[in-house]
C-alpha positions, 0 to 999 in steps of 0.5 A: 562597710556592710559588715560594720553596719551589721555589727552596729545594728546587732550591738544596738539590738542586744542593748535594746533586748538587754534593757527590756529584760531589766525593765521594771514591771507594771508600775503599781500604786498602793493607796493607803493611810487610813483604815479601820484595819492595820494598813501599816501591816497590810500595805507592805505585805501587798507590795511584797506579794505583787513584786514577788511575781516579777510583774509589778513595780510597786510604790505605796502612797499614804493619804493625810491622817483622818481629818487632814487636808485631803486636797493635798492628796493629788496623785497622778494616776496616769503614771500607773498601770495598776492601783491597789486600794488598801484604804477606808477613811475620809473622802478624797477631794473632788479633783482626785475622785474625778481623776480616779474615775477617768483613770479607770474609764480609760483602761486603768486596772484596780484591785479592791482589797478587803476593807476598801469595799467599805469606803466611800458609801456616797461615791456612786462611781466608786461603788459601781467599781467595787460592785458590792460593799459593806458598812458605812450605813449601806442598806437597800438604797445602795443595791441588792445583796448577791449570794448563792443559795442552793447553787443558784445566784440570788439577787436579793433586794430585801431591806437590811444592813450592808456588811457583816462578818462572824468570828475569824476562822478558816473557811472553804472557798468555792470557785464559781467560774472556772474558765475565767483567766484568774481562776482557770486551773484552780481547784473547785474548792480550797481552804483559806486561812483564818480570816473575816468572811464578809457577808451581806455586802450590797451594791450596784453589782453592775458588769460584775462576775462572782468568781468565788464564794464561801459559806457563812456558817452561823456556828461562827457567829453572825453567819448568814447560812449562804454562800457569800462572794469573796472574789469578784471582777468588775468592768467599768468603761475600759477598766478592769477591777479585781475585788477580793474581800479576803486578807484581814491583816495582822502584824507581819501579815497574819494567817489570811495574808500568808495563805497561798490561796490568798497570795495566788488569787491576788497576784493573778487578779492583779495581772488580769486587772492590768492585761485582761489575761493571766500568764502565771501558772497555778503554783504547786502549793495552791491549797485544796479542800484538805487544808490551808497552805501557808507561805511564811515568807509570802513566796513559793518554795523553790526546788533548791529550798526543798532539797535543802530541807528534805534531808531533815524530814521525819514521818510525823512532819509536813510533807511540803518539801516532798510535795514541792519536789513531786510538783517539779517531777510532774512538770518535767514529764518527757524531759530526760535531762531535767529528770536526770538533774533532779535524780542527781539531787535525790542521789545526793540526799541518799548519800548524805549520812546526816539525812534522815531515814524517813527522807531517804524512804520518800526519795526512794519511792520517787526513784522507783518510777523515774530513776535511771542507771545513774542512781543504781550504785548508791541504791545498791549500797543502801541494801546493806542498811537494815532500815532501808533494805526493803525500799532499796531492793524494791527500787532496784527490782523496778529499775531492772524491770525497766531495762 
C-alpha cells in the first residue's frame, strides 16, 4: 500500500514538473497603435525578440486610431508581468492612466522603447517613469538635461528645447555602469547599427541610473558634442523601468533593430524589469567597438547553423561562423566530452570534399590546440593535399607534442 501511494506521489510530481517545464514565460503586453514611427513594423519585431529568449509570452494590444475614443482602451494591466510601451500618440483615459500608475507602483515591470519617451508630456507620473523624454513642447519646465561631459555626469538646468537627433548613423555606445545586472559582462564600448541618436532629452530624472551613453557628434547634423543617455533604468514605487532610446524601426526591423547590441540589451533590460536580475548570458556575437553585428533573423546563431555554413567559407568573407564555433570552444574549457563532440563536427567538415580550402584551414588552426587522437587519421590524409599540407603538418606536430 505504501509503495502504491509512493508511486502515485511520484507520478503527481512528474506531472507537476512536466507542466512547469512547459509553462509560458512572463506574460508581457506590448502597447502600440499610434506613433510617429512605424509601429506596425516595430511591435512584431519586439515580440519576436522577447519571445526568442524563452522568458516571455507576448501579446500586442493596439489603441484606437488617432482621434478615436480612448475610453475603449481599457487593458487589465494586472494580468501581465511586463508592459512594453511602443506608443506615441493621444492621451489615454484617466482610468487607464490611474491603472497604469498603480500597476507600476505595485511592482510591475515596464520597458520604454524609443519614441515612447516622447509620449504624454503633461502626464507627471509617466514622465517620472521614463526619467527623460523629448519633443511634445518639452523644455526647462519639464526638468534638466542629463549627459556626460569629460566623463562627468552633468545635470544641466539651462533653458532650451527637449529632444533632438541628427541624421541616422552608426554610433559607439559606451557602458557607464558596468556592474548593473543589465550591463554586467558587456564591453565598455560597442558599435550600434544605423539609428537615431536621441539628444537633449530632459525630464524629472528621479531614481534613475544612466547605464550607457553615445557621443552625439556634430558632423552627423544636430549633434550636441556630448555623451547622451541611450540606456537608463528607473524605479517608481516597487516597479522597475528599463528605458532604451535605440531601435528606430524600418520595414522588417531595419539595421537598428537587427543590431545584436540592441537585441541583447532589450532582452536583458526586460528581464531585469520583471525580476530585478538577469540570468541571460552575454551572447558570443555581442558587438565590440570594431564593428556592428547584425542578426538577420533577430536570433543568435546556433552551433549547428555555424557548421552548416562554415564549409562554404572563403577568406574574404565574414568570420561569423568561425566566431560562433570559437565561442562554443571557449565555453567548453575543461569539458572533455563536449570538446570531443565539437572535434567530431570539425572532422566531418575536413572530410567533406565540397568544403572550401579556407574553411578547412580555419578548422585546422583550432584543432592545433584542442584536437585529440580522434582527428589524426583525417589530418594525415590532408598532408597529401598541396593546399593544406603545411597546415596539416603543423597540426600533427602540435598534437604529437601533446602526447
